[in-house]
C-alpha positions in Angstrom: 54.7 58.2 148.2 57.2 55.4 146.3 56.2 52.1 147.0 58.6 48.9 145.5 56.9 45.8 145.1 59.1 42.8 145.4 57.4 40.1 143.2 60.5 38.0 143.0 58.9 34.8 144.2 57.6 33.3 141.3 58.8 29.5 140.3 57.5 29.1 137.2 56.5 31.0 134.4 52.8 29.8 134.9 52.3 29.2 138.2 51.2 31.9 140.9 51.1 31.8 144.5 47.9 33.6 146.3 49.8 36.0 147.6 51.2 37.0 144.3 47.4 37.0 142.8 46.8 39.0 145.1 48.7 42.1 144.2 47.9 42.1 140.6 44.5 42.5 142.0 45.4 44.9 144.2 47.4 47.1 142.5 44.8 48.5 140.4 42.7 49.7 143.0 45.9 51.8 144.6 45.7 55.3 144.1 47.4 57.0 141.3 49.2 59.2 143.6 51.5 56.2 144.6 54.1 55.6 142.5 54.4 52.0 142.5 57.6 50.0 140.7 57.3 46.3 140.8 61.1 44.0 140.8 60.2 40.9 138.8 61.8 38.5 137.1 61.4 38.6 133.6 59.4 35.8 132.8 56.6 37.8 134.7 55.8 39.8 132.2 53.0 38.1 130.9 51.2 38.4 134.8 51.0 41.7 134.6 49.8 42.1 131.1 46.2 41.9 132.3 46.6 44.7 134.8 44.4 47.3 134.4 47.0 50.1 135.5 49.4 51.3 133.1 51.3 53.7 134.9 53.1 50.9 137.0 57.3 50.9 136.3 58.6 47.5 136.3 62.4 46.4 136.9 62.8 42.8 135.4 65.4 40.9 136.3 67.3 39.2 133.8 66.8 35.4 133.4 69.5 33.5 135.5 70.4 30.1 134.7 68.2 28.6 137.4 65.0 30.2 136.4 62.3 28.6 136.4 63.8 24.8 137.0 61.9 22.4 139.1 64.8 21.2 141.0 64.5 22.4 144.8 68.2 23.2 144.3 68.0 25.6 141.3 65.2 27.1 142.6 67.0 27.6 146.0 70.0 29.0 143.8 67.2 30.9 141.4 66.1 33.1 144.4 69.4 33.6 146.1 70.5 35.2 142.6 67.3 37.4 142.9 67.6 38.3 146.3 71.1 39.6 145.5 70.0 41.4 142.0 67.0 42.7 143.9 69.0 44.4 146.6 71.5 46.1 144.4 68.6 47.4 142.4 67.2 49.1 145.8 70.5 50.2 147.0 70.5 52.2 143.6 66.9 54.2 144.3 67.3 57.6 144.6 63.9 57.7 146.6 61.8 54.7 148.3 59.4 55.6 150.7 57.9 51.7 151.5 58.1 48.3 150.5 55.6 45.7 150.0 56.9 42.0 150.3 54.5 39.4 148.0 55.9 36.6 149.9 56.6 35.2 153.4 58.3 32.1 152.2 60.1 33.6 148.7 63.4 34.8 150.5 63.8 37.2 147.4 61.3 39.6 148.8 62.3 39.6 152.2 66.2 39.6 152.9 66.7 42.4 150.3 64.0 44.5 152.1 65.8 43.9 155.4 69.2 45.1 154.4 68.0 48.1 152.9 65.4 49.1 155.3 67.6 47.9 158.4 68.5 51.4 160.0 66.4 53.6 158.0 63.0 54.1 160.0 61.9 56.4 157.2 61.2 53.3 154.9 57.9 51.6 155.5 58.3 48.1 155.3 55.3 45.9 155.0 55.4 42.5 154.9 52.4 39.5 154.6 52.7 36.2 156.1 49.9 33.7 154.7 50.3 30.7 157.0 53.0 29.3 159.2 54.3 25.8 157.7 54.1 22.7 159.5 57.0 21.1 160.6 59.2 18.6 158.3 57.9 15.6 160.4 54.7 16.8 159.6 54.5 17.6 156.2 54.2 15.3 153.0 56.4 15.7 150.5 61.0 15.3 150.4 62.0 15.2 153.9 65.2 17.3 153.2 63.1 19.9 150.7 60.6 20.2 154.0 63.3 21.1 156.5 65.0 23.4 154.5 62.0 25.4 153.4 60.8 25.5 157.2 64.1 27.1 158.5 64.0 29.4 155.7 60.7 30.4 156.6 61.7 30.6 160.4 64.7 33.0 159.0 62.7 35.0 157.1 60.7 35.4 160.4 63.5 36.6 162.1 64.4 39.2 160.1 60.7 40.4 159.5 60.4 40.6 163.6 63.3 42.4 163.8 62.6 45.2 161.2 58.8 44.9 159.6 56.9 48.1 160.2 53.7 46.2 159.8 53.2 42.4 159.6 50.3 41.3 158.1 48.5 38.2 158.8 45.9 37.0 156.5 43.2 36.0 159.1 43.0 36.8 163.1 43.6 33.1 163.8 47.1 33.0 162.4 47.6 36.4 163.9 47.0 35.1 167.1 49.8 31.7 165.9 52.0 34.6 165.2 51.6 36.3 168.2 52.7 32.8 169.6 55.9 32.8 168.2 56.8 36.2 169.3 56.0 38.7 166.9 55.3 42.3 168.3 52.0 42.7 169.0 51.9 46.3 168.0 53.3 45.7 164.7 51.1 42.6 163.9 48.0 43.5 161.8 45.6 41.7 159.6 45.3 42.0 155.4 42.8 40.0 154.4 43.0 38.7 150.8 39.8 39.5 148.4 38.1 38.5 145.2 36.6 40.3 142.5 33.1 38.7 143.4 30.7 40.5 141.2 32.6 39.6 137.9 33.3 36.1 139.3 29.8 35.9 140.3 28.0 37.4 137.2 30.3 35.8 134.9 28.6 33.9 131.9 30.2 30.6 130.2 31.1 30.7 126.7 32.4 27.0 126.8 30.4 23.9 128.2 32.6 21.1 130.1 31.7 17.6 131.6 33.6 17.8 135.1 31.6 17.0 138.1 34.7 18.3 140.6 37.1 20.2 140.5 40.2 21.3 142.0 42.6 24.5 141.4 46.1 24.0 143.1 49.5 23.6 142.7 50.7 20.2 141.8 52.4 19.3 145.4 52.1 17.0 148.2 51.0 19.7 150.7 48.2 20.2 148.3 47.0 16.7 149.1 47.7 14.9 145.7 48.6 11.3 147.3 45.3 11.8 149.2 43.1 12.8 145.9 44.3 9.9 144.0 42.7 7.5 147.0 39.5 9.3 147.0 39.1 9.8 143.4 39.0 6.0 143.3 36.8 5.5 145.9 34.3 8.0 144.0 35.2 6.3 141.2 34.0 2.8 142.1 30.8 4.6 143.4 30.0 6.1 139.5 32.6 5.8 136.8 30.9 8.5 134.9 32.3 11.0 136.9 35.0 13.1 135.9 37.6 15.3 137.9 39.6 18.1 136.8 42.9 19.2 138.5 44.1 23.0 137.5 47.2 23.9 138.3 50.9 22.9 137.7 54.4 24.1 139.5 54.6 22.0 142.4 57.1 19.5 140.4 55.2 16.2 141.1 53.2 16.1 137.7 55.1 13.0 136.3 54.5 10.9 139.4 51.1 12.2 139.7 50.0 10.9 136.4 51.7 7.4 137.5 49.3 7.4 140.4 46.3 8.3 138.2 47.5 5.4 135.4 47.9 3.1 138.4 44.9 3.5 140.1 43.0 3.1 136.6 41.6 6.8 136.6 43.1 7.9 133.5 39.6 9.0 132.0 38.3 10.5 135.2 41.0 12.3 136.5 42.1 14.9 134.2 45.4 17.1 134.9 44.4 20.5 133.2 47.6 22.1 134.0 47.9 26.1 134.3 44.8 27.6 132.6 44.2 31.4 132.0 41.6 32.8 134.2 38.5 32.9 131.5 38.6 29.0 131.3 38.8 28.5 134.9 36.0 30.2 135.3 33.7 28.3 132.3 35.1 25.5 134.0 34.1 26.0 137.1 30.3 27.1 136.1 30.5 24.1 134.2 31.4 21.8 137.5 29.2 20.6 140.7 31.2 21.1 143.4 34.9 21.8 144.0 37.5 19.8 146.2 40.0 20.9 148.4 42.9 18.7 150.2 45.5 21.2 151.3 47.3 20.1 154.4 48.1 23.9 155.0 46.5 26.7 153.8 46.3 30.4 154.9 43.6 31.9 152.8 42.6 30.0 149.6 41.9 32.0 147.1 40.6 29.3 145.0 38.3 28.7 146.8 36.8 32.2 147.5 36.6 32.4 143.7 35.0 28.6 143.1 32.1 29.5 146.3 31.6 32.7 144.1 30.8 30.5 141.1 28.4 28.9 143.1 30.6 25.9 144.1 29.9 24.2 147.5 33.5 22.4 148.5 34.5 19.4 150.6 37.7 19.5 152.0 40.2 18.6 154.8 39.2 20.6 158.2 42.3 22.6 158.1 42.0 25.8 159.9 40.5 28.2 157.6 37.5 25.8 157.6 35.3 26.8 160.6 37.6 29.9 160.6 37.9 32.1 157.8 34.6 30.0 156.0 31.6 29.6 158.1 29.7 27.8 155.7 28.9 26.5 151.8 31.2 23.6 152.6 31.7 19.9 154.3 35.0 19.4 155.7 36.2 15.9 157.3 39.2 14.9 159.3 42.7 15.7 158.0 44.1 12.6 155.8 40.9 10.7 156.6 40.4 9.9 152.6 37.3 7.1 153.2 34.8 10.0 154.7 36.2 12.5 152.1 35.2 10.4 149.5 31.8 9.5 151.2 31.2 13.4 151.5 32.1 14.2 147.5 30.0 11.1 146.7 27.1 12.3 148.7 27.2 16.0 147.5 27.1 14.8 143.6 24.4 12.6 144.8 21.9 14.7 146.9 21.0 17.6 144.4 19.0 19.6 146.9 22.3 19.4 149.4 24.8 20.8 146.6 21.8 23.5 146.0 21.7 24.9 149.7 25.8 24.4 150.2 26.1 26.0 146.8 23.7 29.0 147.7 25.5 29.6 151.2 29.0 29.2 149.4 28.0 32.4 147.0 27.0 34.0 150.2 30.5 33.5 152.1 32.7 34.9 149.1 30.8 37.5 148.7 32.4 38.9 151.9 35.8 38.6 150.7 35.9 41.7 148.8 39.3 43.3 147.0 37.9 46.6 147.5 38.1 46.5 151.4 41.2 45.1 150.9 42.6 47.4 148.8 41.8 50.3 151.4 43.4 48.4 154.4 46.2 48.3 152.2 46.2 52.3 151.9 45.7 52.6 155.6 48.9 50.3 156.3 51.1 52.6 153.9 49.9 55.7 155.3 50.7 54.9 159.0 
């Protein structure tokens, strides 16, 4: 079997979405008789260097003038160029048995696959859907950008419904939501995400950090950056010695967040660490006490699973995955209730026994998400 993987939705050299990271982790677990061909931007080479599978063939898209720009117009144009280049590569391919689209929003992963597979039932096109974007009026951030991204996802949804053989939702609740959007029941299934639980859980820290709380997310309004400043200001007032680490970049709001941190006098308490390699992230996880999740929407939360596997209890807003996917190991509060979020954060930092209890629950919860099972499920869909 020859499988083409469209890994084209990257915005920056450093930031990876959960969907992209998931396939990086799955690739070594797929049978060697599956010939994998990855189409990806040239700057993504670094992400594949650590993947423990050396027989993958790569077709790198040469850098275009809009690549890795933070302006959303440039991102749109970069994706459009990648979509066209990807389509031309697929059109020239002599054999395509299956196509796997890593993203549901990045149309460079969707449009070329649709055009190539339409009218060719012999091509097994597998698509992933991680979450349904909130409507522009309910989503924080630039209203025009949110409007465009929302409808680009809806266009992708239309194409997926029209042609995809297997439409794979991240969890049962999302599947139900998709069926409510008229996705075909007979072609809509579930393929979860997973982590290297044993490796993360048994990781021995080689560095010690002095952070009390940690976040791992791109810097964007939908990840709750404005909420977090309000929350941490209240936490800081309770104990100025507590420190927060925000790991991640790629949202285009770094300078704005830095200004907010400075305005609120949090420079010595709220640290922006940017993109970090996995080993350093795990060292910070193992040094911290709690994980904070201010996401407004999320289909899985790979970072949450990894934090839990590291023994970190979570404080979050009560988005669907908390109570749906994650059953224990966390405290959640109503969306945007920053005072309550801060109160629960302080409580968890102060009460060691509660923290230990939730930490044990978090580890147990994360142990249920194993990559080997996800790989077996994907193999099933590739062969059916």
